[in-house]
C-alpha positions as CSV (number, residue, x, y, z in Angstrom):
1,M,22.5,113.2,56.0
2,N,20.1,114.7,58.6
3,N,16.5,113.6,58.9
4,L,14.9,115.7,56.1
5,T,11.7,114.5,54.7
6,Q,11.2,113.9,51.0
7,A,9.0,117.0,50.9
8,Q,11.7,119.1,52.5
9,I,14.3,117.8,50.1
10,L,12.1,118.5,47.1
11,E,11.4,122.0,48.3
12,E,15.1,122.7,48.9
13,L,16.1,121.5,45.4
14,E,13.2,123.1,43.6
15,Q,13.9,126.4,45.3
16,A,17.6,126.3,44.4
17,I,16.8,125.4,40.8
18,A,14.2,128.1,40.4
19,T,16.6,130.8,41.6
20,S,19.5,129.7,39.5
21,H,20.6,130.4,36.0
22,P,22.0,127.1,34.9
23,E,23.9,126.6,31.6
24,N,21.5,123.8,30.7
25,P,18.1,125.1,29.9
26,D,16.2,121.8,30.0
27,D,16.1,121.6,33.8
28,A,18.6,118.8,34.2
29,H,21.4,119.5,36.7
30,T,24.6,117.7,37.6
31,T,25.6,117.0,41.2
32,N,28.2,119.8,40.8
33,D,25.4,122.3,39.7
34,L,23.2,121.3,42.6
35,S,26.2,121.5,45.1
36,K,26.9,125.1,44.0
37,M,23.2,126.1,44.1
38,L,22.5,124.6,47.5
39,G,25.8,125.4,49.1
40,L,26.2,121.7,50.1
41,S,28.9,119.1,49.6
42,H,28.6,116.7,46.7
43,G,28.0,113.8,49.2
44,A,25.1,115.7,50.8
45,V,23.6,116.4,47.3
46,R,23.9,112.7,46.4
47,G,22.2,111.7,49.6
48,R,19.2,114.0,48.8
49,L,19.1,112.8,45.2
50,R,19.2,109.1,46.5
51,V,16.0,109.8,48.6
52,L,14.3,111.3,45.5
53,F,15.5,108.3,43.3
54,E,14.1,105.8,45.8
55,A,10.8,107.6,45.8
56,G,10.7,107.5,42.0
57,R,11.0,111.3,41.7
58,L,14.3,111.5,39.9
59,E,15.2,110.9,36.2
60,T,18.8,110.4,35.1
61,V,19.8,112.0,31.8
62,R,23.0,112.7,29.8
63,I,23.8,116.3,29.0
64,T,26.9,117.8,27.3
65,R,29.0,120.3,28.9
66,I,32.2,122.1,27.7
67,N,35.2,121.5,30.0
68,I,37.9,124.0,30.8
69,A,39.9,123.0,27.7
70,G,36.8,123.7,25.5
71,I,36.1,120.1,24.8
72,S,32.4,118.8,24.8
73,Q,31.9,116.0,27.3
74,P,28.9,114.0,28.3
75,R,27.8,114.4,31.9
76,I,25.2,112.7,34.0
77,A,22.5,115.1,35.2
78,Y,19.3,114.7,37.1
79,R,15.7,116.0,36.6
80,I,13.1,116.0,39.3
81,L,9.9,114.4,38.2
82,P,6.4,115.4,39.2
83,A,4.7,113.4,42.0
84,Q,2.5,110.6,40.7
85,P,-1.1,110.4,42.1
86,E,-1.4,107.9,44.8
87,E,-3.2,104.6,43.9
88,K,-6.3,103.8,45.9
């Protein structure tokens, strides 16, 4: 992954999410969702998510999606958390 800052990654992800119309209304997105929204590979998306996770800005949740055969399946999705005020 290139040398993007945490702020740049957040801006990129939040902009993609804001302009998308995801199937899941509760603002949690799979790596597949984010890959499509951002036009990036799954590996690039995971790298960006890792930066947010390490900064405490990412929550992992389970959502249900219907697969191509019409079967409900649980999936791991991610939600971006608001920044916490810095301690003094």
